[in-house]
mmCIF file as Biopython writes it, N, C-alpha, C and O atoms, coordinates in Angstrom:
data_model
#
loop_
_atom_site.group_PDB
_atom_site.id
_atom_site.type_symbol
_atom_site.label_atom_id
_atom_site.label_alt_id
_atom_site.label_comp_id
_atom_site.label_asym_id
_atom_site.label_entity_id
_atom_site.label_seq_id
_atom_site.pdbx_PDB_ins_code
_atom_site.Cartn_x
_atom_site.Cartn_y
_atom_site.Cartn_z
_atom_site.occupancy
_atom_site.B_iso_or_equiv
_atom_site.auth_seq_id
_atom_site.auth_asym_id
_atom_site.pdbx_PDB_model_num
ATOM 1   N N  . UNK A ? 1  ? 0.893  -1.149 0.104  1.0 0.0 1  A 1 
ATOM 2   C CA . UNK A ? 1  ? 0.099  0.001  0.228  1.0 0.0 1  A 1 
ATOM 3   C C  . UNK A ? 1  ? 1.001  1.249  0.107  1.0 0.0 1  A 1 
ATOM 4   O O  . UNK A ? 1  ? 1.902  1.421  0.929  1.0 0.0 1  A 1 
ATOM 5   N N  . UNK A ? 2  ? 0.743  2.277  -1.075 1.0 0.0 2  A 1 
ATOM 6   C CA . UNK A ? 2  ? 1.464  3.313  -0.824 1.0 0.0 2  A 1 
ATOM 7   C C  . UNK A ? 2  ? 0.626  4.435  -0.398 1.0 0.0 2  A 1 
ATOM 8   O O  . UNK A ? 2  ? -0.585 4.549  -0.587 1.0 0.0 2  A 1 
ATOM 9   N N  . UNK A ? 3  ? 1.505  5.345  0.270  1.0 0.0 3  A 1 
ATOM 10  C CA . UNK A ? 3  ? 0.481  6.678  0.732  1.0 0.0 3  A 1 
ATOM 11  C C  . UNK A ? 3  ? 0.878  7.732  -0.148 1.0 0.0 3  A 1 
ATOM 12  O O  . UNK A ? 3  ? 2.019  8.014  -0.513 1.0 0.0 3  A 1 
ATOM 13  N N  . UNK A ? 4  ? -0.317 8.334  -0.472 1.0 0.0 4  A 1 
ATOM 14  C CA . UNK A ? 4  ? -0.409 9.577  -1.444 1.0 0.0 4  A 1 
ATOM 15  C C  . UNK A ? 4  ? -0.530 10.776 -0.676 1.0 0.0 4  A 1 
ATOM 16  O O  . UNK A ? 4  ? -1.569 10.999 -0.055 1.0 0.0 4  A 1 
ATOM 17  N N  . UNK A ? 5  ? 0.493  11.615 -0.662 1.0 0.0 5  A 1 
ATOM 18  C CA . UNK A ? 5  ? 0.728  12.983 -0.016 1.0 0.0 5  A 1 
ATOM 19  C C  . UNK A ? 5  ? -0.055 13.737 -0.985 1.0 0.0 5  A 1 
ATOM 20  O O  . UNK A ? 5  ? 0.189  13.822 -2.189 1.0 0.0 5  A 1 
ATOM 21  N N  . UNK A ? 6  ? -1.362 14.471 -0.124 1.0 0.0 6  A 1 
ATOM 22  C CA . UNK A ? 6  ? -1.785 15.256 -1.191 1.0 0.0 6  A 1 
ATOM 23  C C  . UNK A ? 6  ? -2.072 16.795 -0.693 1.0 0.0 6  A 1 
ATOM 24  O O  . UNK A ? 6  ? -2.988 17.490 -1.131 1.0 0.0 6  A 1 
ATOM 25  N N  . UNK A ? 7  ? -1.236 17.149 0.182  1.0 0.0 7  A 1 
ATOM 26  C CA . UNK A ? 7  ? -1.434 18.734 0.581  1.0 0.0 7  A 1 
ATOM 27  C C  . UNK A ? 7  ? 0.023  19.246 0.571  1.0 0.0 7  A 1 
ATOM 28  O O  . UNK A ? 7  ? 0.800  19.107 1.516  1.0 0.0 7  A 1 
ATOM 29  N N  . UNK A ? 8  ? 0.305  19.845 -0.585 1.0 0.0 8  A 1 
ATOM 30  C CA . UNK A ? 8  ? 1.451  20.616 -0.802 1.0 0.0 8  A 1 
ATOM 31  C C  . UNK A ? 8  ? 2.064  21.425 0.186  1.0 0.0 8  A 1 
ATOM 32  O O  . UNK A ? 8  ? 1.412  22.453 0.370  1.0 0.0 8  A 1 
ATOM 33  N N  . UNK A ? 9  ? 3.098  21.335 0.900  1.0 0.0 9  A 1 
ATOM 34  C CA . UNK A ? 9  ? 3.727  22.153 1.524  1.0 0.0 9  A 1 
ATOM 35  C C  . UNK A ? 9  ? 3.350  21.884 3.286  1.0 0.0 9  A 1 
ATOM 36  O O  . UNK A ? 9  ? 3.804  22.509 4.245  1.0 0.0 9  A 1 
ATOM 37  N N  . UNK A ? 10 ? 2.474  20.856 3.283  1.0 0.0 10 A 1 
ATOM 38  C CA . UNK A ? 10 ? 1.918  20.502 4.771  1.0 0.0 10 A 1 
ATOM 39  C C  . UNK A ? 10 ? 3.362  20.126 5.581  1.0 0.0 10 A 1 
ATOM 40  O O  . UNK A ? 10 ? 3.672  20.737 6.604  1.0 0.0 10 A 1 
ATOM 41  N N  . UNK A ? 11 ? 4.115  19.175 5.071  1.0 0.0 11 A 1 
ATOM 42  C CA . UNK A ? 11 ? 5.414  19.223 5.903  1.0 0.0 11 A 1 
ATOM 43  C C  . UNK A ? 11 ? 6.224  20.093 6.256  1.0 0.0 11 A 1 
ATOM 44  O O  . UNK A ? 11 ? 6.861  19.961 7.301  1.0 0.0 11 A 1 
ATOM 45  N N  . UNK A ? 12 ? 6.360  21.133 5.472  1.0 0.0 12 A 1 
ATOM 46  C CA . UNK A ? 12 ? 6.982  22.304 6.220  1.0 0.0 12 A 1 
ATOM 47  C C  . UNK A ? 12 ? 6.203  23.028 7.163  1.0 0.0 12 A 1 
ATOM 48  O O  . UNK A ? 12 ? 6.759  23.600 8.101  1.0 0.0 12 A 1 
ATOM 49  N N  . UNK A ? 13 ? 4.940  23.061 7.004  1.0 0.0 13 A 1 
ATOM 50  C CA . UNK A ? 13 ? 4.140  23.787 7.937  1.0 0.0 13 A 1 
ATOM 51  C C  . UNK A ? 13 ? 4.061  23.135 9.104  1.0 0.0 13 A 1 
ATOM 52  O O  . UNK A ? 13 ? 3.733  23.815 10.076 1.0 0.0 13 A 1 
ATOM 53  N N  . UNK A ? 14 ? 4.280  21.976 9.266  1.0 0.0 14 A 1 
ATOM 54  C CA . UNK A ? 14 ? 4.232  21.012 10.663 1.0 0.0 14 A 1 
ATOM 55  C C  . UNK A ? 14 ? 5.608  21.184 11.126 1.0 0.0 14 A 1 
ATOM 56  O O  . UNK A ? 14 ? 5.787  21.145 12.343 1.0 0.0 14 A 1 
ATOM 57  N N  . UNK A ? 15 ? 6.531  21.354 10.414 1.0 0.0 15 A 1 
ATOM 58  C CA . UNK A ? 15 ? 7.996  21.720 10.998 1.0 0.0 15 A 1 
ATOM 59  C C  . UNK A ? 15 ? 8.110  22.972 11.658 1.0 0.0 15 A 1 
ATOM 60  O O  . UNK A ? 15 ? 8.537  23.101 12.805 1.0 0.0 15 A 1 
ATOM 61  N N  . UNK A ? 16 ? 7.661  24.048 10.799 1.0 0.0 16 A 1 
ATOM 62  C CA . UNK A ? 16 ? 7.680  25.291 11.186 1.0 0.0 16 A 1 
ATOM 63  C C  . UNK A ? 16 ? 6.814  25.464 12.405 1.0 0.0 16 A 1 
ATOM 64  O O  . UNK A ? 16 ? 7.274  26.200 13.277 1.0 0.0 16 A 1 
ATOM 65  N N  . UNK A ? 17 ? 5.578  24.882 12.625 1.0 0.0 17 A 1 
ATOM 66  C CA . UNK A ? 17 ? 4.674  25.159 13.761 1.0 0.0 17 A 1 
ATOM 67  C C  . UNK A ? 17 ? 5.315  24.356 14.999 1.0 0.0 17 A 1 
ATOM 68  O O  . UNK A ? 17 ? 5.178  24.797 16.141 1.0 0.0 17 A 1 
ATOM 69  N N  . UNK A ? 18 ? 5.943  23.294 14.771 1.0 0.0 18 A 1 
ATOM 70  C CA . UNK A ? 18 ? 6.628  22.620 15.765 1.0 0.0 18 A 1 
ATOM 71  C C  . UNK A ? 18 ? 7.848  23.318 16.456 1.0 0.0 18 A 1 
ATOM 72  O O  . UNK A ? 18 ? 8.219  23.131 17.615 1.0 0.0 18 A 1 
ATOM 73  N N  . UNK A ? 19 ? 8.388  24.138 15.551 1.0 0.0 19 A 1 
ATOM 74  C CA . UNK A ? 19 ? 9.539  25.104 15.860 1.0 0.0 19 A 1 
ATOM 75  C C  . UNK A ? 19 ? 9.063  25.942 17.006 1.0 0.0 19 A 1 
ATOM 76  O O  . UNK A ? 19 ? 9.807  26.150 17.964 1.0 0.0 19 A 1 
ATOM 77  N N  . UNK A ? 20 ? 7.749  26.473 16.938 1.0 0.0 20 A 1 
ATOM 78  C CA . UNK A ? 20 ? 7.400  27.331 18.039 1.0 0.0 20 A 1 
ATOM 79  C C  . UNK A ? 20 ? 6.853  26.765 19.413 1.0 0.0 20 A 1 
ATOM 80  O O  . UNK A ? 20 ? 6.623  27.355 20.468 1.0 0.0 20 A 1 
ATOM 81  N N  . UNK A ? 21 ? 6.711  25.338 19.039 1.0 0.0 21 A 1 
ATOM 82  C CA . UNK A ? 21 ? 6.538  24.576 20.405 1.0 0.0 21 A 1 
ATOM 83  C C  . UNK A ? 21 ? 7.178  23.334 20.628 1.0 0.0 21 A 1 
ATOM 84  O O  . UNK A ? 21 ? 6.822  22.190 20.349 1.0 0.0 21 A 1 
ATOM 85  N N  . UNK A ? 22 ? 8.222  23.789 21.201 1.0 0.0 22 A 1 
ATOM 86  C CA . UNK A ? 22 ? 9.445  22.692 21.593 1.0 0.0 22 A 1 
ATOM 87  C C  . UNK A ? 22 ? 9.010  21.711 22.422 1.0 0.0 22 A 1 
ATOM 88  O O  . UNK A ? 22 ? 9.517  20.590 22.387 1.0 0.0 22 A 1 
ATOM 89  N N  . UNK A ? 23 ? 7.911  22.069 23.350 1.0 0.0 23 A 1 
ATOM 90  C CA . UNK A ? 23 ? 7.387  21.223 24.320 1.0 0.0 23 A 1 
ATOM 91  C C  . UNK A ? 23 ? 6.596  19.973 23.566 1.0 0.0 23 A 1 
ATOM 92  O O  . UNK A ? 23 ? 6.617  18.822 24.003 1.0 0.0 23 A 1 
ATOM 93  N N  . UNK A ? 24 ? 5.950  20.349 22.459 1.0 0.0 24 A 1 
ATOM 94  C CA . UNK A ? 24 ? 5.404  19.359 21.697 1.0 0.0 24 A 1 
ATOM 95  C C  . UNK A ? 24 ? 3.912  19.645 21.726 1.0 0.0 24 A 1 
ATOM 96  O O  . UNK A ? 24 ? 3.585  20.464 22.585 1.0 0.0 24 A 1 
ATOM 97  N N  . UNK A ? 25 ? 3.034  19.199 21.050 1.0 0.0 25 A 1 
ATOM 98  C CA . UNK A ? 25 ? 1.784  19.202 20.577 1.0 0.0 25 A 1 
ATOM 99  C C  . UNK A ? 25 ? 0.935  18.171 20.231 1.0 0.0 25 A 1 
ATOM 100 O O  . UNK A ? 25 ? 1.347  17.416 19.350 1.0 0.0 25 A 1 
ATOM 101 N N  . UNK A ? 26 ? -0.161 17.954 20.714 1.0 0.0 26 A 1 
ATOM 102 C CA . UNK A ? 26 ? -1.236 16.822 20.405 1.0 0.0 26 A 1 
ATOM 103 C C  . UNK A ? 26 ? -1.208 16.560 18.748 1.0 0.0 26 A 1 
ATOM 104 O O  . UNK A ? 26 ? -1.110 17.610 18.114 1.0 0.0 26 A 1 
ATOM 105 N N  . UNK A ? 27 ? -1.261 15.631 18.131 1.0 0.0 27 A 1 
ATOM 106 C CA . UNK A ? 27 ? -1.736 15.630 16.728 1.0 0.0 27 A 1 
ATOM 107 C C  . UNK A ? 27 ? -2.987 16.213 16.422 1.0 0.0 27 A 1 
ATOM 108 O O  . UNK A ? 27 ? -3.038 16.886 15.393 1.0 0.0 27 A 1 
ATOM 109 N N  . UNK A ? 28 ? -4.115 16.076 17.183 1.0 0.0 28 A 1 
ATOM 110 C CA . UNK A ? 28 ? -5.373 16.739 16.856 1.0 0.0 28 A 1 
ATOM 111 C C  . UNK A ? 28 ? -5.229 18.214 16.916 1.0 0.0 28 A 1 
ATOM 112 O O  . UNK A ? 28 ? -5.663 18.975 16.051 1.0 0.0 28 A 1 
ATOM 113 N N  . UNK A ? 29 ? -4.512 18.617 18.126 1.0 0.0 29 A 1 
ATOM 114 C CA . UNK A ? 29 ? -4.472 20.111 18.145 1.0 0.0 29 A 1 
ATOM 115 C C  . UNK A ? 29 ? -3.516 20.660 16.709 1.0 0.0 29 A 1 
ATOM 116 O O  . UNK A ? 29 ? -3.826 21.676 16.088 1.0 0.0 29 A 1 
ATOM 117 N N  . UNK A ? 30 ? -2.595 19.982 16.426 1.0 0.0 30 A 1 
ATOM 118 C CA . UNK A ? 30 ? -1.840 20.438 15.390 1.0 0.0 30 A 1 
ATOM 119 C C  . UNK A ? 30 ? -2.564 20.318 13.865 1.0 0.0 30 A 1 
ATOM 120 O O  . UNK A ? 30 ? -2.266 20.997 12.882 1.0 0.0 30 A 1 
ATOM 121 N N  . UNK A ? 31 ? -3.568 19.295 13.942 1.0 0.0 31 A 1 
ATOM 122 C CA . UNK A ? 31 ? -4.131 19.394 12.981 1.0 0.0 31 A 1 
ATOM 123 C C  . UNK A ? 31 ? -5.177 20.553 12.477 1.0 0.0 31 A 1 
ATOM 124 O O  . UNK A ? 31 ? -5.272 20.999 11.333 1.0 0.0 31 A 1 
ATOM 125 N N  . UNK A ? 32 ? -6.082 20.992 13.861 1.0 0.0 32 A 1 
ATOM 126 C CA . UNK A ? 32 ? -6.710 22.161 14.114 1.0 0.0 32 A 1 
ATOM 127 C C  . UNK A ? 32 ? -6.025 23.127 13.716 1.0 0.0 32 A 1 
ATOM 128 O O  . UNK A ? 32 ? -6.501 23.895 12.879 1.0 0.0 32 A 1 
ATOM 129 N N  . UNK A ? 33 ? -4.766 23.307 14.220 1.0 0.0 33 A 1 
ATOM 130 C CA . UNK A ? 33 ? -3.733 24.620 13.920 1.0 0.0 33 A 1 
ATOM 131 C C  . UNK A ? 33 ? -3.534 24.761 12.511 1.0 0.0 33 A 1 
ATOM 132 O O  . UNK A ? 33 ? -3.615 25.918 12.099 1.0 0.0 33 A 1 
ATOM 133 N N  . UNK A ? 34 ? -3.284 23.825 11.633 1.0 0.0 34 A 1 
ATOM 134 C CA . UNK A ? 34 ? -2.789 24.080 10.322 1.0 0.0 34 A 1 
ATOM 135 C C  . UNK A ? 34 ? -3.860 23.704 9.501  1.0 0.0 34 A 1 
ATOM 136 O O  . UNK A ? 34 ? -3.590 23.579 8.307  1.0 0.0 34 A 1 
ATOM 137 N N  . UNK A ? 35 ? -5.104 23.477 9.890  1.0 0.0 35 A 1 
ATOM 138 C CA . UNK A ? 35 ? -6.497 23.360 9.083  1.0 0.0 35 A 1 
ATOM 139 C C  . UNK A ? 35 ? -6.301 22.319 8.535  1.0 0.0 35 A 1 
ATOM 140 O O  . UNK A ? 35 ? -6.750 22.314 7.389  1.0 0.0 35 A 1 
ATOM 141 N N  . UNK A ? 36 ? -5.686 21.151 8.928  1.0 0.0 36 A 1 
ATOM 142 C CA . UNK A ? 36 ? -5.819 19.681 8.077  1.0 0.0 36 A 1 
ATOM 143 C C  . UNK A ? 36 ? -6.493 18.925 8.750  1.0 0.0 36 A 1 
ATOM 144 O O  . UNK A ? 36 ? -6.627 19.204 9.942  1.0 0.0 36 A 1 
ATOM 145 N N  . UNK A ? 37 ? -7.221 17.564 8.134  1.0 0.0 37 A 1 
ATOM 146 C CA . UNK A ? 37 ? -7.855 16.481 8.632  1.0 0.0 37 A 1 
ATOM 147 C C  . UNK A ? 37 ? -6.592 15.864 9.628  1.0 0.0 37 A 1 
ATOM 148 O O  . UNK A ? 37 ? -5.392 15.819 9.358  1.0 0.0 37 A 1 
ATOM 149 N N  . UNK A ? 38 ? -7.188 15.475 10.684 1.0 0.0 38 A 1 
ATOM 150 C CA . UNK A ? 38 ? -6.223 14.623 11.701 1.0 0.0 38 A 1 
ATOM 151 C C  . UNK A ? 38 ? -5.787 13.524 10.820 1.0 0.0 38 A 1 
ATOM 152 O O  . UNK A ? 38 ? -4.563 13.402 10.857 1.0 0.0 38 A 1 
ATOM 153 N N  . UNK A ? 39 ? -6.289 12.807 10.156 1.0 0.0 39 A 1 
ATOM 154 C CA . UNK A ? 39 ? -5.961 11.305 9.642  1.0 0.0 39 A 1 
ATOM 155 C C  . UNK A ? 39 ? -5.017 11.813 8.462  1.0 0.0 39 A 1 
ATOM 156 O O  . UNK A ? 39 ? -3.994 11.165 8.241  1.0 0.0 39 A 1 
ATOM 157 N N  . UNK A ? 40 ? -5.229 12.637 7.899  1.0 0.0 40 A 1 
ATOM 158 C CA . UNK A ? 40 ? -4.086 13.239 6.717  1.0 0.0 40 A 1 
ATOM 159 C C  . UNK A ? 40 ? -2.909 13.780 7.311  1.0 0.0 40 A 1 
ATOM 160 O O  . UNK A ? 40 ? -1.773 13.520 6.912  1.0 0.0 40 A 1 
ATOM 161 N N  . UNK A ? 41 ? -3.241 14.695 8.469  1.0 0.0 41 A 1 
ATOM 162 C CA . UNK A ? 41 ? -1.722 15.255 8.930  1.0 0.0 41 A 1 
ATOM 163 C C  . UNK A ? 41 ? -1.166 13.968 9.518  1.0 0.0 41 A 1 
ATOM 164 O O  . UNK A ? 41 ? 0.064  13.999 9.487  1.0 0.0 41 A 1 
ATOM 165 N N  . UNK A ? 42 ? -1.653 12.836 10.047 1.0 0.0 42 A 1 
ATOM 166 C CA . UNK A ? 42 ? -0.788 11.643 10.714 1.0 0.0 42 A 1 
ATOM 167 C C  . UNK A ? 42 ? -0.371 10.966 9.844  1.0 0.0 42 A 1 
ATOM 168 O O  . UNK A ? 42 ? 0.204  10.058 10.443 1.0 0.0 42 A 1 
ATOM 169 N N  . UNK A ? 43 ? -0.236 10.733 8.427  1.0 0.0 43 A 1 
ATOM 170 C CA . UNK A ? 43 ? 0.212  10.519 7.514  1.0 0.0 43 A 1 
ATOM 171 C C  . UNK A ? 43 ? 1.872  11.063 7.277  1.0 0.0 43 A 1 
ATOM 172 O O  . UNK A ? 43 ? 2.914  10.417 7.163  1.0 0.0 43 A 1 
ATOM 173 N N  . UNK A ? 44 ? 1.638  12.334 7.261  1.0 0.0 44 A 1 
ATOM 174 C CA . UNK A ? 44 ? 2.745  13.335 7.340  1.0 0.0 44 A 1 
ATOM 175 C C  . UNK A ? 44 ? 3.521  12.931 8.466  1.0 0.0 44 A 1 
ATOM 176 O O  . UNK A ? 44 ? 4.534  12.242 8.341  1.0 0.0 44 A 1 
ATOM 177 N N  . UNK A ? 45 ? 3.048  13.367 9.652  1.0 0.0 45 A 1 
ATOM 178 C CA . UNK A ? 45 ? 3.631  12.961 10.898 1.0 0.0 45 A 1 
ATOM 179 C C  . UNK A ? 45 ? 4.668  11.744 10.917 1.0 0.0 45 A 1 
ATOM 180 O O  . UNK A ? 45 ? 5.833  11.902 11.284 1.0 0.0 45 A 1 
ATOM 181 N N  . UNK A ? 46 ? 4.232  10.703 10.557 1.0 0.0 46 A 1 
ATOM 182 C CA . UNK A ? 46 ? 4.766  9.418  10.441 1.0 0.0 46 A 1 
ATOM 183 C C  . UNK A ? 46 ? 5.564  9.669  9.459  1.0 0.0 46 A 1 
ATOM 184 O O  . UNK A ? 46 ? 6.607  9.054  9.684  1.0 0.0 46 A 1 
ATOM 185 N N  . UNK A ? 47 ? 5.637  10.253 8.472  1.0 0.0 47 A 1 
ATOM 186 C CA . UNK A ? 47 ? 6.518  10.152 7.295  1.0 0.0 47 A 1 
ATOM 187 C C  . UNK A ? 47 ? 8.067  10.902 7.703  1.0 0.0 47 A 1 
ATOM 188 O O  . UNK A ? 47 ? 9.211  10.521 7.457  1.0 0.0 47 A 1 
ATOM 189 N N  . UNK A ? 48 ? 7.524  12.209 8.480  1.0 0.0 48 A 1 
ATOM 190 C CA . UNK A ? 48 ? 8.381  13.139 8.952  1.0 0.0 48 A 1 
ATOM 191 C C  . UNK A ? 48 ? 9.445  12.081 10.205 1.0 0.0 48 A 1 
ATOM 192 O O  . UNK A ? 48 ? 10.674 12.018 10.172 1.0 0.0 48 A 1 
ATOM 193 N N  . UNK A ? 49 ? 8.644  11.446 11.092 1.0 0.0 49 A 1 
ATOM 194 C CA . UNK A ? 49 ? 9.199  10.499 12.010 1.0 0.0 49 A 1 
ATOM 195 C C  . UNK A ? 49 ? 10.198 9.828  11.410 1.0 0.0 49 A 1 
ATOM 196 O O  . UNK A ? 49 ? 11.338 9.866  11.873 1.0 0.0 49 A 1 
ATOM 197 N N  . UNK A ? 50 ? 9.854  9.053  10.182 1.0 0.0 50 A 1 
ATOM 198 C CA . UNK A ? 50 ? 10.702 7.808  9.442  1.0 0.0 50 A 1 
ATOM 199 C C  . UNK A ? 50 ? 11.871 8.599  9.056  1.0 0.0 50 A 1 
ATOM 200 O O  . UNK A ? 50 ? 12.990 8.097  9.150  1.0 0.0 50 A 1 
ATOM 201 N N  . UNK A ? 51 ? 11.698 9.863  8.604  1.0 0.0 51 A 1 
ATOM 202 C CA . UNK A ? 51 ? 13.163 10.660 7.913  1.0 0.0 51 A 1 
ATOM 203 C C  . UNK A ? 51 ? 13.782 11.294 9.358  1.0 0.0 51 A 1 
ATOM 204 O O  . UNK A ? 51 ? 14.669 12.146 9.301  1.0 0.0 51 A 1 
ATOM 205 N N  . UNK A ? 52 ? 13.352 10.908 10.411 1.0 0.0 52 A 1 
ATOM 206 C CA . UNK A ? 52 ? 14.281 11.601 11.383 1.0 0.0 52 A 1 
ATOM 207 C C  . UNK A ? 52 ? 14.058 12.791 12.062 1.0 0.0 52 A 1 
ATOM 208 O O  . UNK A ? 52 ? 14.633 13.120 13.099 1.0 0.0 52 A 1 
ATOM 209 N N  . UNK A ? 53 ? 13.219 13.430 11.469 1.0 0.0 53 A 1 
ATOM 210 C CA . UNK A ? 53 ? 12.775 14.734 11.709 1.0 0.0 53 A 1 
ATOM 211 C C  . UNK A ? 53 ? 12.017 15.169 13.233 1.0 0.0 53 A 1 
ATOM 212 O O  . UNK A ? 53 ? 12.298 16.145 13.928 1.0 0.0 53 A 1 
ATOM 213 N N  . UNK A ? 54 ? 11.221 14.360 13.434 1.0 0.0 54 A 1 
ATOM 214 C CA . UNK A ? 54 ? 10.416 14.525 14.622 1.0 0.0 54 A 1 
ATOM 215 C C  . UNK A ? 54 ? 10.197 13.167 15.360 1.0 0.0 54 A 1 
ATOM 216 O O  . UNK A ? 54 ? 10.275 12.019 14.925 1.0 0.0 54 A 1 
ATOM 217 N N  . UNK A ? 55 ? 9.917  13.614 16.541 1.0 0.0 55 A 1 
ATOM 218 C CA . UNK A ? 55 ? 9.229  12.203 17.152 1.0 0.0 55 A 1 
ATOM 219 C C  . UNK A ? 55 ? 7.782  12.378 17.737 1.0 0.0 55 A 1 
ATOM 220 O O  . UNK A ? 55 ? 7.219  13.422 18.067 1.0 0.0 55 A 1 
ATOM 221 N N  . UNK A ? 56 ? 7.313  11.041 17.781 1.0 0.0 56 A 1 
ATOM 222 C CA . UNK A ? 56 ? 5.880  10.924 18.473 1.0 0.0 56 A 1 
ATOM 223 C C  . UNK A ? 56 ? 5.944  10.079 19.448 1.0 0.0 56 A 1 
ATOM 224 O O  . UNK A ? 56 ? 6.407  8.941  19.373 1.0 0.0 56 A 1 
ATOM 225 N N  . UNK A ? 57 ? 5.299  10.808 20.775 1.0 0.0 57 A 1 
ATOM 226 C CA . UNK A ? 57 ? 5.183  9.589  21.469 1.0 0.0 57 A 1 
ATOM 227 C C  . UNK A ? 57 ? 3.732  9.731  22.299 1.0 0.0 57 A 1 
ATOM 228 O O  . UNK A ? 57 ? 3.034  10.742 22.382 1.0 0.0 57 A 1 
ATOM 229 N N  . UNK A ? 58 ? 3.475  8.310  22.933 1.0 0.0 58 A 1 
ATOM 230 C CA . UNK A ? 58 ? 1.914  8.540  23.478 1.0 0.0 58 A 1 
ATOM 231 C C  . UNK A ? 58 ? 2.371  8.893  24.951 1.0 0.0 58 A 1 
ATOM 232 O O  . UNK A ? 58 ? 3.374  8.675  25.630 1.0 0.0 58 A 1 
ATOM 233 N N  . UNK A ? 59 ? 1.112  9.569  25.130 1.0 0.0 59 A 1 
ATOM 234 C CA . UNK A ? 59 ? 0.754  10.445 26.376 1.0 0.0 59 A 1 
ATOM 235 C C  . UNK A ? 59 ? -0.524 10.041 26.622 1.0 0.0 59 A 1 
ATOM 236 O O  . UNK A ? 59 ? -1.458 10.702 26.167 1.0 0.0 59 A 1 
ATOM 237 N N  . UNK A ? 60 ? -0.762 8.800  27.443 1.0 0.0 60 A 1 
ATOM 238 C CA . UNK A ? 60 ? -1.995 8.491  27.608 1.0 0.0 60 A 1 
ATOM 239 C C  . UNK A ? 60 ? -2.506 7.912  26.423 1.0 0.0 60 A 1 
ATOM 240 O O  . UNK A ? 60 ? -1.779 7.110  25.837 1.0 0.0 60 A 1 
ATOM 241 N N  . UNK A ? 61 ? -3.775 8.207  25.901 1.0 0.0 61 A 1 
ATOM 242 C CA . UNK A ? 61 ? -4.252 7.799  24.667 1.0 0.0 61 A 1 
ATOM 243 C C  . UNK A ? 61 ? -3.949 8.880  23.890 1.0 0.0 61 A 1 
ATOM 244 O O  . UNK A ? 61 ? -4.485 8.781  22.787 1.0 0.0 61 A 1 
ATOM 245 N N  . UNK A ? 62 ? -3.149 10.104 24.061 1.0 0.0 62 A 1 
ATOM 246 C CA . UNK A ? 62 ? -2.848 10.919 23.037 1.0 0.0 62 A 1 
ATOM 247 C C  . UNK A ? 62 ? -1.319 10.770 22.474 1.0 0.0 62 A 1 
ATOM 248 O O  . UNK A ? 62 ? -0.464 10.130 23.086 1.0 0.0 62 A 1 
ATOM 249 N N  . UNK A ? 63 ? -1.075 11.456 21.201 1.0 0.0 63 A 1 
ATOM 250 C CA . UNK A ? 63 ? 0.184  11.103 20.739 1.0 0.0 63 A 1 
ATOM 251 C C  . UNK A ? 63 ? 0.586  12.555 20.760 1.0 0.0 63 A 1 
ATOM 252 O O  . UNK A ? 63 ? -0.274 13.397 20.501 1.0 0.0 63 A 1 
ATOM 253 N N  . UNK A ? 64 ? 1.720  12.894 21.025 1.0 0.0 64 A 1 
ATOM 254 C CA . UNK A ? 64 ? 2.490  14.040 21.581 1.0 0.0 64 A 1 
ATOM 255 C C  . UNK A ? 64 ? 3.697  14.045 20.418 1.0 0.0 64 A 1 
ATOM 256 O O  . UNK A ? 64 ? 4.598  13.206 20.416 1.0 0.0 64 A 1 
ATOM 257 N N  . UNK A ? 65 ? 3.577  15.109 19.440 1.0 0.0 65 A 1 
ATOM 258 C CA . UNK A ? 65 ? 4.554  15.084 18.571 1.0 0.0 65 A 1 
ATOM 259 C C  . UNK A ? 65 ? 5.519  16.400 18.664 1.0 0.0 65 A 1 
ATOM 260 O O  . UNK A ? 65 ? 4.994  17.469 18.978 1.0 0.0 65 A 1 
ATOM 261 N N  . UNK A ? 66 ? 6.718  16.350 18.436 1.0 0.0 66 A 1 
ATOM 262 C CA . UNK A ? 66 ? 7.568  17.306 18.566 1.0 0.0 66 A 1 
ATOM 263 C C  . UNK A ? 66 ? 8.985  17.000 17.748 1.0 0.0 66 A 1 
ATOM 264 O O  . UNK A ? 66 ? 9.236  15.814 17.531 1.0 0.0 66 A 1 
ATOM 265 N N  . UNK A ? 67 ? 10.000 18.093 17.245 1.0 0.0 67 A 1 
ATOM 266 C CA . UNK A ? 67 ? 10.920 17.795 16.679 1.0 0.0 67 A 1 
ATOM 267 C C  . UNK A ? 67 ? 12.011 17.229 17.515 1.0 0.0 67 A 1 
ATOM 268 O O  . UNK A ? 67 ? 12.234 17.419 18.711 1.0 0.0 67 A 1 
ATOM 269 N N  . UNK A ? 68 ? 12.636 16.509 16.667 1.0 0.0 68 A 1 
ATOM 270 C CA . UNK A ? 68 ? 13.615 15.638 17.730 1.0 0.0 68 A 1 
ATOM 271 C C  . UNK A ? 68 ? 14.601 16.453 18.257 1.0 0.0 68 A 1 
ATOM 272 O O  . UNK A ? 68 ? 15.220 17.144 17.449 1.0 0.0 68 A 1 
ATOM 273 N N  . UNK A ? 69 ? 14.918 16.537 19.552 1.0 0.0 69 A 1 
ATOM 274 C CA . UNK A ? 69 ? 15.771 17.213 20.205 1.0 0.0 69 A 1 
ATOM 275 C C  . UNK A ? 69 ? 15.014 17.987 20.869 1.0 0.0 69 A 1 
ATOM 276 O O  . UNK A ? 69 ? 15.707 18.713 21.582 1.0 0.0 69 A 1 
ATOM 277 N N  . UNK A ? 70 ? 13.684 18.228 21.003 1.0 0.0 70 A 1 
ATOM 278 C CA . UNK A ? 70 ? 12.747 19.353 21.420 1.0 0.0 70 A 1 
ATOM 279 C C  . UNK A ? 70 ? 12.516 18.941 22.773 1.0 0.0 70 A 1 
ATOM 280 O O  . UNK A ? 70 ? 12.539 19.934 23.500 1.0 0.0 70 A 1 
ATOM 281 N N  . UNK A ? 71 ? 12.285 17.794 23.462 1.0 0.0 71 A 1 
ATOM 282 C CA . UNK A ? 71 ? 11.958 17.314 24.676 1.0 0.0 71 A 1 
ATOM 283 C C  . UNK A ? 71 ? 13.072 16.097 25.185 1.0 0.0 71 A 1 
ATOM 284 O O  . UNK A ? 71 ? 13.567 15.134 24.599 1.0 0.0 71 A 1 
ATOM 285 N N  . UNK A ? 72 ? 13.183 16.555 26.351 1.0 0.0 72 A 1 
ATOM 286 C CA . UNK A ? 72 ? 14.040 15.399 27.035 1.0 0.0 72 A 1 
ATOM 287 C C  . UNK A ? 72 ? 13.017 14.510 27.763 1.0 0.0 72 A 1 
ATOM 288 O O  . UNK A ? 72 ? 12.082 15.023 28.379 1.0 0.0 72 A 1 
ATOM 289 N N  . UNK A ? 73 ? 13.200 13.122 27.691 1.0 0.0 73 A 1 
ATOM 290 C CA . UNK A ? 73 ? 12.551 12.347 28.495 1.0 0.0 73 A 1 
ATOM 291 C C  . UNK A ? 73 ? 13.040 12.183 29.933 1.0 0.0 73 A 1 
ATOM 292 O O  . UNK A ? 73 ? 12.432 11.449 30.712 1.0 0.0 73 A 1 
#
């Protein structure tokens, strides 16, 4: 199964937004801030995580994403 990326510039917008939120942000809140659907944004988030640009960690049932190096465990 291939993932089709259908929102040009969304990856860059995600990175720029996360630069302003080094503490991290939940995917659902990031989607709302960027005006994107949560499912669409999740595809981009996991692609960026696979590229080593950001991290995703579970906090309860939520998923918190932040730029790599932005939060220490």
